[in-house]
KEROKOL-766093 format. One line per 2 residues: number of its first residue (from 0); their letters; for each residue y, x, z of C-alpha. Coordinates in pm, 1 decimal, always signed. Each point is the difference from the previous one (the first is absolute). Example, Ala and Ser with C-alpha at 12.3 -4.5 7.8 and 13.67 -1.06 7.14 Angstrom:
BEGIN
0 = as = -450.0:+1230.0:+780.0 | +344.0:+137.0:-66.0 $
# end
This chain:
BEGIN
0 = xx = +0.0:+0.0:+0.0 | +350.9:+122.7:-78.1 $
2 = xx = +309.6:-79.1:+202.8 | +345.9:+88.8:-129.3 $
4 = xx = +259.0:+99.4:+258.4 | +366.1:+90.8:-42.5 $
6 = xx = +327.9:+59.7:+175.1 | +265.4:-270.1:-38.7 $
8 = xx = +261.1:+81.8:-265.4 | +264.9:+19.7:+271.5 $
10 = xx = -177.8:+291.1:+172.8 | +23.4:+367.8:-99.8 $
12 = xx = -321.7:+162.7:-125.3 | -242.4:+147.4:+249.8 $
14 = xx = -147.8:+346.0:-29.5 | -370.4:+38.0:-57.5 $
16 = xx = -2.4:+210.6:+317.6 | +130.6:-300.4:+195.7 $
18 = xx = -277.2:-217.9:-142.2 | -269.3:+258.6:+81.4 $
20 = xx = +140.0:+40.0:+353.0 | -8.3:-378.7:+53.2 $
22 = xx = -363.1:-9.2:-113.5 | -85.4:+284.5:+236.5 $
24 = xx = +160.3:-195.1:+287.8 | -258.2:-268.6:-79.9 $
26 = xx = -273.0:+262.2:+61.5 | -75.4:+48.1:-370.9 $
28 = xx = -63.5:+351.7:-133.4 | +237.4:-48.2:-293.7 $
30 = xx = +88.6:+272.0:-250.8 | +232.2:-3.3:-299.7 $
32 = xx = -175.0:+101.7:-323.1 | +241.0:+67.3:-287.4 $
34 = xx = -169.4:-5.5:-340.6 | +137.2:+22.5:-352.4 $
36 = xx = -82.4:-368.9:-48.8 | +158.7:-119.6:+325.1 $
38 = xx = +27.9:+25.1:+375.2 | -273.2:-116.1:+235.5 $
40 = xx = -44.9:-21.4:+372.4 | -362.5:+61.4:+87.2 $
42 = xx = -152.0:-81.6:+335.9 | -256.1:+257.7:+104.1 $
44 = xx = -354.4:-134.0:+6.0 | +102.2:-336.4:-148.6 $
46 = xx = -3.8:-149.9:-347.4 | +315.9:-207.3:+49.6 $
48 = xx = +289.5:+176.6:-175.1 | +369.8:-61.9:-51.2 $
50 = xx = +156.9:+51.0:-340.0 | +364.6:+71.0:+75.1 $
52 = xx = +282.4:+5.2:-251.2 | +215.7:+306.6:+51.5 $
54 = xx = +311.2:+154.8:-146.1 | +100.0:+332.5:+152.0 $
56 = xx = -200.1:-78.1:+314.8 | +165.7:-339.6:+51.4 $
58 = xx = -179.8:-331.5:-23.3 | +59.6:-373.9:+9.6 $
60 = xx = -334.6:-133.3:-135.4 | -368.4:+52.9:+66.7 $
62 = xx = -335.8:-164.3:-57.9 | -266.6:+2.0:+270.0 $
64 = xx = -343.4:+3.0:-165.4 | -236.1:-126.6:+270.0 $
66 = xx = -365.2:+103.9:-20.8 | -275.8:-244.4:+95.2 $
68 = xx = -79.1:+3.2:+371.1 | +319.3:+183.0:+97.6 $
70 = xx = +195.3:-295.3:+139.3 | +100.9:+201.3:+306.9 $
72 = xx = +150.4:+272.1:-222.2 | +188.8:-260.1:-204.2 $
74 = xx = +132.9:-164.8:+317.6 | +128.2:+336.6:+124.4 $
76 = xx = +166.2:+70.4:-336.9 | +175.6:-337.3:+10.0 $
78 = xx = +115.6:+69.0:+358.4 | +145.9:+336.2:-107.5 $
80 = xx = +195.2:-151.1:-289.8 | +114.9:-289.8:+221.8 $
82 = xx = +145.2:+244.8:+254.1 | +189.9:+168.3:-285.3 $
84 = xx = +154.1:-335.0:-99.0 | -196.6:-45.8:-322.5 $
86 = xx = -105.7:-337.3:-145.7 | -305.3:-116.9:-188.5 $
88 = xx = +24.0:-152.4:-345.2 | -224.1:-237.6:-191.0 $
90 = xx = +37.4:-247.4:-287.8 | +218.6:-220.7:+224.8 $
92 = xx = +240.7:+283.7:+79.9 | +69.9:+213.3:+307.5 $
94 = xx = -132.2:-84.2:+346.7 | +27.1:+166.3:+343.5 $
96 = x = -297.4:+214.8:+95.8 $
# end
């Protein structure tokens, strides 16, 4: 399952470091993995990953790609983004996390 998350337009971009730090506060072993095809945040020992849009280390959008059976990891990811003031987004528009 994929969940899109983003900062409101009225907020300045976050750094990827801030996002990784928020995930670590949720007890997730998160690491930024910069590839030529995009930026990812991997969680050690888990299959759930976060594809994060980045420009010069700043971000306003990400997609959490939840692996089967990793509901607890997904819940912790959502909690981290919530604490950073991010929102979810689906076909009906933005919603609070």
